[in-house]
C-alpha positions in Angstrom: -2.7 57.9 25.9 -3.6 56.1 29.1 -2.1 52.9 30.3 -5.3 51.0 29.5 -5.4 52.3 25.9 -1.8 51.4 25.4 -2.3 47.9 26.7 -5.4 47.4 24.4 -3.4 48.6 21.4 -0.5 46.2 22.1 -3.0 43.3 22.7 -4.8 44.2 19.4 -1.4 44.1 17.6 -0.6 40.7 19.0 -4.0 39.3 18.0 -3.5 40.6 14.5 0.0 39.2 14.2 -1.4 35.8 15.4 -4.1 35.8 12.8 -1.6 36.6 10.0 0.7 33.9 11.2 -2.1 31.3 11.4 -3.3 32.2 7.9 0.3 31.8 6.5 0.6 28.5 8.2 -2.7 27.2 6.8 -1.7 28.4 3.3 1.6 26.5 3.5 -0.2 23.4 4.8 -2.7 23.5 2.0 0.0 24.0 -0.6 0.6 21.0 -2.8 4.2 20.1 -3.4 4.9 19.6 -7.1 7.8 18.6 -9.3 10.2 21.6 -9.5 11.3 22.9 -12.9 13.7 25.5 -14.1 12.0 28.8 -15.0 10.7 28.5 -18.6 11.7 24.9 -19.0 9.5 22.3 -20.5 8.6 19.3 -18.4 11.2 16.6 -18.9 10.2 13.1 -20.1 9.9 10.6 -17.3 13.2 9.0 -16.4 13.4 5.2 -16.4 14.0 4.2 -12.8 16.9 2.2 -11.5 16.2 -0.6 -9.1 19.0 0.5 -6.8 18.1 3.6 -4.7 19.9 6.7 -5.7 20.4 10.0 -4.0 18.1 12.8 -5.2 19.8 15.3 -7.6 21.2 18.4 -5.9 20.3 21.8 -7.3 23.1 24.1 -8.5 24.0 26.9 -6.1 22.2 30.1 -6.8 19.9 28.5 -9.4 16.3 29.6 -8.6 13.5 26.9 -8.6 9.8 27.5 -9.1 6.8 25.2 -8.5 5.3 24.2 -11.8 1.9 22.7 -12.6 2.4 19.1 -13.6 -0.2 18.7 -16.3 0.1 14.9 -16.3 2.0 12.8 -13.7 5.0 11.2 -15.3 4.5 7.6 -16.5 7.0 5.4 -14.7 8.3 2.4 -16.5 10.6 -0.2 -15.1 14.0 -1.1 -16.6 14.3 -4.7 -15.8 14.9 -7.9 -17.8 12.5 -10.3 -16.3 12.1 -14.1 -16.5 8.8 -15.6 -17.4 7.1 -17.2 -14.4 5.9 -20.8 -14.9 2.2 -21.9 -14.8 0.8 -23.0 -11.5 1.5 -26.7 -10.8 -0.2 -29.2 -8.6 1.6 -29.8 -5.3 0.6 -32.4 -2.8 1.6 -30.0 0.0 -1.4 -27.7 -0.7 -3.6 -29.7 -3.1 -6.0 -32.6 -2.9 -5.3 -34.6 -6.0 -7.4 -37.2 -7.9 -5.8 -39.5 -10.5 -7.6 -40.1 -13.8 -6.7 -43.3 -15.7 -7.3 -43.7 -19.4 -7.1 -46.9 -21.6 -5.6 -45.1 -24.5 -3.7 -41.8 -24.9 -5.9 -38.7 -25.2 -5.0 -35.8 -27.6 -4.4 -32.4 -26.1 -7.2 -30.9 -28.2 -9.7 -33.4 -26.8 -8.6 -32.7 -23.2 -8.8 -28.9 -23.7 -12.3 -29.2 -25.2 -13.6 -30.8 -22.0 -11.7 -28.9 -19.3 -14.0 -27.3 -16.7 -15.0 -23.8 -18.0 -14.5 -22.3 -14.5 -11.3 -23.6 -12.9 -12.5 -23.0 -9.4 -14.4 -25.0 -6.8 -16.0 -22.2 -4.7 -13.1 -19.9 -3.8 -10.4 -22.6 -4.4 -8.4 -23.0 -7.6 -8.9 -26.2 -9.6 -6.0 -27.5 -11.8 -5.8 -30.3 -14.4 -2.6 -31.8 -15.6 -1.7 -34.4 -18.1 1.2 -36.9 -18.3 2.8 -36.2 -21.7 3.2 -39.5 -23.5 6.4 -38.4 -25.2 8.3 -36.4 -22.6 6.9 -38.2 -19.5 6.3 -34.8 -17.8 3.2 -33.6 -16.1 1.9 -30.4 -17.8 -1.2 -28.3 -18.5 -2.9 -30.0 -21.5 -1.7 -28.4 -24.8 -2.7 -28.8 -28.4 -0.5 -31.2 -30.5 0.4 -33.4 -27.5 -0.9 -36.8 -26.3 -1.5 -37.7 -22.7 -1.5 -41.2 -21.1 -2.8 -40.1 -17.7 -4.4 -37.1 -16.0 -4.5 -35.7 -12.5 -6.9 -33.0 -11.1 -6.4 -31.1 -7.9 -8.2 -28.6 -5.8 -6.3 -26.2 -3.4 -6.8 -27.1 0.2 -6.6 -23.5 1.6 -6.0 -19.9 0.7 -6.6 -16.5 2.3 -10.3 -17.1 1.8 -10.1 -20.1 4.3 -10.0 -23.9 4.2 -11.7 -26.1 1.6 -15.0 -27.2 2.9 -17.4 -30.1 2.1 -19.5 -28.1 -0.4 -16.4 -26.9 -2.3 -15.0 -30.5 -2.3 -18.3 -31.8 -3.8 -18.2 -29.1 -6.5 -14.6 -30.2 -7.3 -15.7 -33.9 -7.6 -18.6 -32.9 -10.0 -16.3 -30.8 -12.2 -13.7 -33.5 -12.4 -16.3 -36.2 -13.2 -17.7 -34.0 -16.0 -14.2 -33.8 -17.5 -13.4 -37.5 -17.0 -16.5 -38.9 -18.6 -16.1 -37.6 -22.2 -12.4 -38.5 -22.4 -13.0 -42.0 -21.1 -11.1 -41.6 -17.9 -11.7 -43.3 -14.5 -11.2 -40.9 -11.6 -9.9 -42.0 -8.2 -10.7 -39.3 -5.6 -9.2 -38.9 -2.1 -11.5 -39.4 0.9 -13.5 -36.2 1.5 -13.2 -36.3 5.3 -9.4 -36.7 5.1 -9.2 -33.8 2.6 -11.3 -31.5 4.7 -9.2 -32.3 7.8 -6.0 -31.6 6.0 -7.5 -28.4 4.7 -8.4 -27.1 8.2 -4.9 -28.0 9.5 -3.2 -26.2 6.6 -5.4 -23.2 7.0 -4.6 -23.0 10.7 -0.9 -23.1 9.9 -1.2 -20.4 7.3 -3.3 -18.2 9.6 -0.5 -18.3 12.2 2.3 -17.6 9.7 0.7 -14.9 7.5 2.2 -11.4 7.6 2.0 -8.2 5.6 4.2 -5.4 6.8 2.8 -1.9 6.4 4.5 1.5 7.1 2.4 4.7 6.8 4.1 7.9 5.6 2.1 11.0 6.6 3.0 14.5 5.4 4.3 16.8 8.1 3.4 20.0 6.2 2.2 20.5 2.6 0.3 17.8 0.7 2.1 16.2 -2.3 0.9 16.2 -5.9 0.7 12.9 -7.8 3.7 13.7 -10.0 5.7 14.7 -6.9 5.1 11.3 -5.3 5.8 9.4 -8.5 9.0 11.4 -9.1 10.4 10.4 -5.7 9.1 6.8 -5.9 10.8 6.3 -9.3 14.2 6.8 -7.6 13.5 3.7 -5.5 12.4 1.5 -8.4 8.7 2.0 -8.2 6.5 2.0 -11.3 2.8 2.6 -11.9 0.7 -0.4 -11.0 -2.4 -1.8 -12.7 -4.7 -0.6 -9.9 -5.3 3.1 -9.3 -3.4 4.5 -6.3 -0.8 1.8 -6.4 2.9 2.0 -7.3 4.9 -1.3 -7.3 8.5 -2.3 -7.1 8.2 -5.5 -9.3 9.8 -8.8 -8.7 12.4 -10.5 -11.0 9.9 -12.9 -12.6 7.2 -11.9 -15.1 3.9 -12.3 -13.3 5.5 -12.6 -9.8 4.0 -10.5 -7.0 5.7 -7.1 -6.4 8.5 -6.9 -3.9 7.1 -3.7 -2.4 3.9 -1.6 -3.0 3.3 2.1 -2.3 -0.4 2.9 -2.0 -2.3 6.1 -1.7 -5.9 7.3 -2.1 -7.1 5.9 -5.5 -9.3 9.0 -6.0 -6.2 11.1 -6.4 -5.0 8.8 -9.3 -8.5 9.0 -10.9 -8.8 12.8 -10.6 -9.7 14.8 -13.7 -6.8 17.2 -13.0 -4.0 15.1 -11.4 -1.9 18.2 -10.8 -4.6 19.4 -8.3 -5.0 16.1 -6.5 -3.6 16.3 -3.0 -1.9 13.2 -1.4 -1.2 13.5 2.3 -0.5 9.8 3.2 1.2 6.8 1.6 1.4 3.2 2.7 4.6 1.3 2.0 4.0 -2.5 2.3 5.3 -5.9 1.4 3.6 -9.3 1.6 6.0 -11.6 3.5 5.0 -15.1 2.3 4.8 -13.9 -1.3 8.4 -12.7 -1.6 11.5 -14.8 -1.3 13.9 -13.9 1.6 16.7 -13.9 -1.0 15.2 -10.9 -2.6 15.8 -8.9 0.6 12.3 -7.4 0.7 12.6 -6.3 4.4 15.9 -4.4 3.7 14.3 -2.7 0.7 11.2 -1.9 2.8 13.3 -0.3 5.6 15.5 1.6 3.1 12.6 2.9 1.0 10.6 3.9 4.1 13.4 6.0 5.6 14.4 7.5 2.3 10.9 8.5 1.3 10.2 9.9 4.8 13.2 12.2 4.5 12.6 13.2 0.9 8.9 13.9 1.3 9.1 15.4 4.8 6.8 12.7 6.2 6.4 11.1 9.6 6.5 7.3 9.8 3.7 5.3 11.6 2.9 1.6 11.9 -0.4 0.2 10.7 -1.9 0.7 14.1 -1.2 4.5 14.0 1.8 4.4 16.4 4.9 6.4 15.6 7.5 4.2 14.1 11.2 4.8 14.6 14.0 3.2 12.6 15.3 1.7 15.8 12.3 -0.6 15.8 13.3 -2.2 12.5 15.8 -4.5 14.2 13.1 -6.2 16.3 10.8 -6.5 13.4 13.6 -8.1 11.4 14.2 -10.7 14.1 10.5 -11.7 14.2 10.6 -11.9 10.4 13.5 -14.4 10.5 11.6 -16.6 12.8 8.6 -16.6 10.4 10.8 -17.4 7.4 12.3 -20.4 9.3 8.8 -21.7 10.3 7.7 -21.5 6.6 10.8 -23.3 5.4 10.5 -26.0 7.9 7.0 -26.8 6.4 8.6 -26.9 2.9 6.7 -23.7 2.2 9.6 -21.2 1.9 8.5 -17.6 1.3 8.3 -16.8 -2.4 8.0 -20.5 -3.5 5.2 -21.3 -6.0 3.2 -23.3 -3.5 3.5 -20.6 -0.8 2.4 -17.9 -3.2 -0.7 -20.0 -4.1 -1.4 -20.7 -0.4 -1.2 -17.1 0.6 -3.3 -15.7 -2.2 
């Protein structure tokens, strides 16, 4: 065999080896990571998660594992005794409030019958409260009670923007429609003052709004839905109401979640969840919505690092730049400055008024 023929044979062998290696790599990349079961074992019922992160279970030495089809992703339920959150209350910090004077106490049934059917003025919530004649407390009108005075307020700003003149006029019309049949005389704040307050509050909110997001992108094989839920459950996440959303709930019933873990909703809605491939997750928390005392930032950092290790994922910020754990310290410092600015305005993160403002 000539030198040329030998060289071509070697080159052909190298090309063939490269093709085989590339095909193997592509197959591994397209493989979906699924919940691992013992050979012949039935899928175990979903375990109720603890809200303290725990280390993943270690397999016994020499015990073989196989990848099994997860016919249905496990339903994750929280184990948490939760307090009921109170109803929204009017607050002069974020609401424009009109007083409604009545000559005689009005029954709760009468007040309820004439409340505005839509409790919004444009994009802003509208609330009505009555002064309970017996307890002397302001409350949402309730049957069986009597009220000697009323107040109606409209929120000055939210994430949709500041209250404008058209929304204020709609608020006035709805309150007048409520006041007339119950014999109340409304006293409204000046529209120009209200709109100016709304713009100032909206400017403050815009400068102090923050939502931290950390992207977890698979380094190799995609994850199945059940695989993601299995690991998320170890960090206190449960299935949320919206497709493609897992939540770590707050302490109070109805309170915003401490953390959210989001992925492509099409994977959650797939006809065969076991075949749905998930390659990216977004771990986030809404800063103004969660009290600093709940330590959401520490939970965000801990869950992000742990999930990145468990799922073999790379971490990126919401701008697509690689994110290293060393950057968490500077983010935490900026967060403390934000918390202080909100508290100085009497709008501490996680307070009822702040949750309403940043909604």
